[in-house]
Phi, psi and omega in degrees: 000318180295326178295319178299315179302317181295319178293321177295316179297319180295322179296318179297320181298316182294320179297319180297322183291325181290341183268006180301142183293143182270131177275129181235144177285130183279126183287157178271113179241013179295147183069006174272156174296149186302318183292320180290327181289315180299317181298319182292323180291314184288330179291331179282355177104010179254168168268162182221152172213152182260147173231103182251027184068235183273000182261162177254144181263105178265320177235104188303325183296346178273357185244154179243136180284121181266326178201170179213151178226126353301157184290160178296139178092341174286168179247140180218164182292146175303129181095356177300144177275124179259124180273123178255111177276121188240156176213174176236092179298128186252133169278155178299139180302137180282141176297153179292149183296138178279146177290358175305132181295347181239052179294334182297320180295320178295320183295332184269002178289133181300155181298143177292156180305325183288339178246078185297148177210157176284175182298335178277354175095011184280116182275164180301317183298316181291319177298319182292321180299322181290321177300317180294323179299317179296325179291319179294329179287318181288332180231075186291346184267353176162124181218113182229092181286145181250075183295336186270299184269341185248018180282118183261331180201142181201095191204160171268122180234123184054037177067029176223151177280133177237126179238144173222117190214147173281135186226138168269126179238160182233136178263185186294346180255018177067021176271133180257150172203158177260136178225166177250121178261133172242127189222132179237129185235131177241203179080198181233185188298326182275339180215073174298142186235125173282115182265327186203138177209117179232141175235131179212000000 
């Protein structure tokens, strides 16, 4: 009888061990469309939720993932909710078409030296706006970039825009502090892409 009790107890212990939570690597979905990112997160065994600040996400495909929590490459329990911080990078509005019969020739003219652009045609203004959008999503309580006096770098590196700028941020308790933002933007004028965004 004692031997049977020991066998039953051992079986229960083994059953308890097999139900231990499984740790899974979190996939990298930054810069992906919201719907694709959600599918990738859920395919890996996690739950997903969107964080768009004060806005609501009705159509996930219209949003781009700026960052994620937990971060990509970390390990979390199977079924953990991964928060996808999303935004809508906006390109600068295009000027209205001219009645001139040859607008196409003008559109194909290379950017002027004063308006630098990557080989894909991504201008500094559009790239900077995309970087600012990422900052507003990351710091929803207050984000004030110092593009004039606090600009540390603004250049095209490996055919992508790279910015380094001082920024004043505010947290949920109205406490302010200054950080330095590093931001890399690729893509083109119609679809700029946030490739890297760090605050330190």
